[in-house]
C-alpha positions as CSV (number, residue, x, y, z in Angstrom):
1,M,-16.9,-19.1,-2.7
2,D,-18.6,-17.1,-5.3
3,L,-16.9,-13.7,-5.6
4,H,-19.7,-12.2,-7.7
5,L,-17.3,-11.0,-10.4
6,T,-19.1,-12.6,-13.4
7,E,-19.4,-10.0,-16.2
8,R,-17.7,-7.3,-14.2
9,I,-15.5,-5.1,-16.4
10,A,-11.9,-4.8,-15.2
11,V,-8.8,-2.9,-16.3
12,V,-5.4,-4.3,-15.4
13,T,-2.2,-2.4,-16.0
14,G,1.2,-4.0,-16.6
15,A,-0.4,-7.3,-17.5
16,S,2.1,-8.9,-19.9
17,S,3.8,-10.9,-17.2
18,G,4.3,-11.4,-13.5
19,I,1.6,-10.2,-11.1
20,G,-0.4,-8.4,-13.8
21,L,-0.7,-11.5,-15.9
22,A,-1.7,-13.6,-12.9
23,V,-4.4,-11.1,-11.9
24,T,-5.7,-11.1,-15.5
25,K,-5.9,-14.9,-15.5
26,A,-7.6,-14.9,-12.1
27,L,-10.2,-12.4,-13.1
28,V,-11.0,-14.4,-16.3
29,D,-11.4,-17.5,-14.2
30,E,-14.0,-15.7,-12.1
31,G,-16.0,-14.7,-15.2
32,A,-14.9,-11.1,-15.5
33,R,-14.1,-9.2,-18.8
34,V,-10.6,-7.7,-18.7
35,I,-8.9,-5.0,-20.6
36,T,-5.1,-5.0,-20.2
37,G,-2.6,-2.3,-20.8
38,S,1.1,-2.8,-21.5
39,R,3.8,-1.7,-23.9
40,S,4.0,-5.2,-25.4
41,V,1.7,-8.3,-25.4
42,S,3.5,-11.4,-24.3
43,V,2.7,-14.9,-25.7
44,E,0.9,-15.8,-22.4
45,L,-1.2,-12.7,-22.6
46,E,-2.0,-13.2,-26.3
47,T,-3.1,-16.7,-25.4
48,L,-5.6,-15.3,-22.9
49,T,-7.1,-13.0,-25.5
50,Q,-8.1,-16.1,-27.6
51,G,-10.8,-17.0,-25.0
52,G,-12.7,-13.8,-25.9
53,R,-12.8,-12.3,-22.3
54,V,-9.5,-10.4,-22.5
55,T,-8.7,-7.4,-24.7
56,A,-5.0,-6.6,-24.7
57,H,-4.2,-3.0,-25.5
58,R,-0.7,-1.9,-26.4
59,V,-0.1,1.4,-24.7
60,D,2.8,3.3,-23.1
61,L,1.4,4.0,-19.6
62,A,4.4,6.3,-18.8
63,T,3.0,8.9,-21.2
64,P,0.5,11.5,-19.9
65,G,-2.3,10.2,-22.2
66,G,-1.6,6.5,-22.0
67,P,-3.6,5.6,-18.9
68,G,-6.6,7.6,-20.0
69,E,-6.5,6.0,-23.4
70,L,-6.6,2.6,-21.7
71,I,-9.5,3.5,-19.5
72,A,-11.4,4.7,-22.5
73,R,-11.4,1.1,-23.8
74,A,-13.5,0.1,-20.8
75,E,-15.9,2.9,-21.5
76,A,-16.4,1.5,-25.0
77,L,-17.4,-1.8,-23.4
78,G,-20.1,-0.1,-21.3
79,G,-18.3,1.0,-18.1
80,L,-15.8,0.0,-15.5
81,D,-16.1,-1.9,-12.2
82,I,-12.5,-2.7,-11.3
83,L,-9.2,-1.1,-11.8
84,V,-6.0,-2.9,-10.8
85,N,-3.0,-0.5,-10.8
86,N,-0.1,-2.9,-11.2
87,V,2.3,-1.3,-13.7
88,G,5.7,-0.2,-12.2
89,A,9.4,-0.8,-12.3
90,V,12.3,-0.8,-9.9
91,T,15.9,0.0,-10.6
92,P,18.4,-0.9,-7.9
93,R,20.6,2.1,-7.1
94,T,23.9,0.3,-6.6
95,D,25.8,3.6,-6.8
96,G,23.9,5.3,-4.0
97,F,21.6,8.3,-3.6
98,L,24.0,10.9,-5.0
99,A,24.2,9.1,-8.3
100,I,20.4,9.4,-8.8
101,D,19.7,12.5,-10.9
102,D,16.4,14.3,-11.4
103,E,15.7,12.4,-14.6
104,A,16.0,9.1,-12.9
105,W,13.6,10.2,-10.1
106,L,11.2,11.5,-12.7
107,Q,11.3,8.2,-14.6
108,T,10.5,6.2,-11.5
109,F,7.6,8.4,-10.4
110,T,6.2,8.6,-13.9
111,L,5.7,4.8,-14.2
112,S,5.4,3.8,-10.5
113,F,3.2,6.6,-9.3
114,F,1.7,8.8,-12.1
115,A,0.6,6.0,-14.3
116,A,-1.7,4.8,-11.4
117,L,-2.7,8.3,-10.5
118,R,-3.8,9.0,-14.1
119,A,-5.5,5.7,-14.6
120,T,-7.4,6.2,-11.3
121,R,-8.4,9.8,-12.2
122,A,-9.8,8.5,-15.6
123,A,-11.6,5.5,-13.9
124,I,-13.5,7.3,-11.1
125,P,-16.1,9.0,-13.4
126,L,-16.9,5.7,-15.0
127,M,-17.3,4.0,-11.7
128,L,-19.5,6.7,-10.4
129,K,-21.8,6.2,-13.4
130,R,-22.2,2.6,-12.4
131,G,-22.9,3.4,-8.8
132,G,-19.5,2.3,-7.4
133,G,-16.4,0.2,-8.1
134,N,-13.1,-1.0,-6.7
135,V,-9.5,0.3,-7.2
136,V,-6.8,-2.1,-6.1
137,T,-3.3,-0.8,-6.3
138,I,-0.2,-3.0,-6.1
139,G,2.3,-1.3,-3.8
140,S,5.3,-2.7,-2.1
141,V,6.7,-3.4,1.3
142,N,9.1,-0.6,0.4
143,A,6.3,1.9,1.0
144,F,7.0,1.5,4.7
145,L,10.4,-0.2,4.5
146,P,12.6,2.5,3.0
147,D,15.7,1.1,1.4
148,P,18.6,3.2,0.1
149,G,19.1,0.7,-2.7
150,V,15.6,1.6,-4.1
151,V,15.1,5.0,-2.5
152,D,13.1,6.5,-5.4
153,Y,10.9,3.4,-5.8
154,S,10.2,3.4,-2.1
155,A,9.1,7.0,-2.2
156,A,6.9,6.4,-5.2
157,K,5.1,3.4,-3.5
158,A,4.7,5.4,-0.3
159,A,3.0,8.1,-2.3
160,L,0.6,5.6,-3.9
161,W,-0.4,4.2,-0.5
162,N,-1.0,7.7,0.8
163,T,-3.1,8.7,-2.2
164,S,-5.2,5.5,-2.0
165,K,-6.0,6.2,1.6
166,S,-7.1,9.7,0.8
167,L,-9.3,8.7,-2.1
168,S,-11.0,6.1,0.1
169,K,-12.2,8.8,2.3
170,E,-13.4,11.1,-0.5
171,F,-15.2,8.5,-2.6
172,G,-16.2,5.9,0.0
173,P,-19.6,7.6,0.5
174,R,-20.2,7.3,-3.3
175,G,-19.5,3.6,-3.5
176,I,-15.9,3.3,-4.6
177,R,-13.4,1.4,-2.5
178,F,-9.7,1.9,-2.6
179,N,-7.2,-0.6,-1.2
180,T,-3.5,-1.4,-1.7
181,I,-1.5,-4.6,-1.5
182,S,2.1,-4.5,-0.4
183,P,4.0,-7.6,-1.7
184,G,7.5,-8.4,-0.6
185,P,9.7,-9.9,-3.3
186,V,7.6,-12.0,-5.7
187,A,8.8,-14.9,-7.9
188,T,8.6,-12.9,-11.2
189,P,11.2,-11.9,-13.8
190,L,11.4,-8.5,-12.1
191,W,13.2,-10.2,-9.2
192,L,14.5,-13.5,-10.6
193,G,15.1,-12.9,-14.3
194,D,18.5,-12.7,-15.9
195,H,18.3,-8.9,-15.7
196,G,16.2,-8.7,-12.6
197,V,16.9,-7.3,-9.2
198,A,18.8,-10.3,-8.0
199,S,21.2,-10.1,-10.9
200,T,21.6,-6.4,-10.6
201,I,22.6,-6.4,-7.0
202,S,24.7,-9.6,-7.2
203,G,27.9,-7.7,-7.9
204,A,28.8,-9.8,-10.9
205,G,30.4,-7.3,-13.3
206,T,30.4,-7.2,-17.1
207,G,33.6,-9.3,-17.1
208,A,32.0,-12.3,-15.3
209,T,31.2,-15.5,-17.2
210,D,27.6,-16.7,-17.5
211,D,28.3,-19.3,-14.9
212,E,29.7,-16.7,-12.5
213,R,26.7,-14.4,-13.0
214,A,24.3,-17.3,-12.4
215,A,26.1,-18.3,-9.2
216,A,26.1,-14.7,-7.9
217,R,22.4,-14.4,-8.7
218,A,21.6,-17.6,-7.0
219,A,23.5,-16.5,-3.9
220,V,21.4,-13.3,-3.7
221,I,18.2,-15.3,-4.1
222,S,19.3,-17.7,-1.4
223,R,20.0,-14.9,1.1
224,Q,16.6,-13.3,0.3
225,E,14.8,-16.6,0.8
226,A,16.4,-17.0,4.2
227,A,14.8,-13.7,5.3
228,F,11.3,-15.0,4.7
229,S,9.6,-16.9,7.6
230,T,8.2,-19.2,4.9
231,G,11.6,-19.6,3.2
232,R,10.3,-18.7,-0.2
233,F,9.2,-15.9,-2.5
234,T,5.5,-15.0,-2.8
235,E,4.0,-16.5,-6.0
236,P,2.2,-14.1,-8.4
237,Q,-1.0,-16.2,-8.1
238,E,-1.1,-15.5,-4.3
239,V,-1.1,-11.8,-4.9
240,A,-3.8,-12.3,-7.6
241,D,-6.0,-14.1,-5.1
242,L,-5.8,-11.2,-2.7
243,V,-6.7,-8.8,-5.5
244,L,-9.8,-10.9,-6.3
245,L,-11.0,-10.7,-2.7
246,L,-10.5,-7.0,-2.4
247,A,-12.2,-6.4,-5.8
248,S,-15.3,-8.4,-4.8
249,D,-18.2,-7.5,-2.7
250,R,-17.1,-10.2,-0.2
251,A,-14.8,-7.5,1.1
252,G,-17.6,-4.9,0.8
253,N,-16.7,-2.9,3.9
254,V,-12.9,-3.0,3.4
255,T,-11.5,0.3,2.1
256,G,-8.5,2.5,2.8
257,A,-6.6,-0.6,3.8
258,D,-3.2,-2.0,2.9
259,Y,-2.6,-5.8,2.9
260,L,0.9,-7.2,3.4
261,I,1.9,-10.3,1.6
262,D,5.6,-11.0,2.1
263,G,6.2,-14.4,3.6
264,G,7.0,-12.9,7.0
265,L,9.7,-10.6,5.7
266,I,8.5,-7.7,7.8
267,Q,8.8,-8.7,11.4
268,T,7.6,-5.5,13.2
269,L,4.0,-4.9,14.3
């Protein structure tokens, strides 16, 4: 199926690894030109730049001017057709709500909400100049599955979903579509890495050996996999494929929607 993305100009935030890297690869495979924004450029992302269709920009998207600085790179290429808001971070709150101070809440919202808000605000004028565009925002099941272990992250993702829906109503008549994707746990370092979510919530303290920490992490991962109808984590490429569809004119009348991709984790209607 031709998604008609050849020579489209896209910006992807948080593209050095995980979902953002998979989205960047997928867009390139469809013939798009991609500008990525992240604090560092991984070896994998650097390799993609060698093909000439990816420009990797080092930028701190948690700063007030970072997202606008990134979007300006697209303007220099001639405009912007697609924005994929992917950057974000989650910190498991193992000590409970009362241990989360204002600064921690602010840090979460700065990266997981305001970075997308600022990028979107900078992107809309460029899309209007081109007669339309697509904003796809990576949310989370936690937007509607509040979890005390990630209470601040859940709130930030819920705010993103709400904002995307509102913007779809304001700018739909002017040709810009806004959609969100809500992944469950994804097989990325954020969840499965040595310092990822599984390790953090495993309960293995600083006095544990490497083998004990690995065993505790494996037990958490196994319990999580058992919660999926499919018995496995979602792969980053599977999220990327959904991004491609929503960013294409094949989904031309889809806006203000949220798409769940969680292996059957959420069992309610």
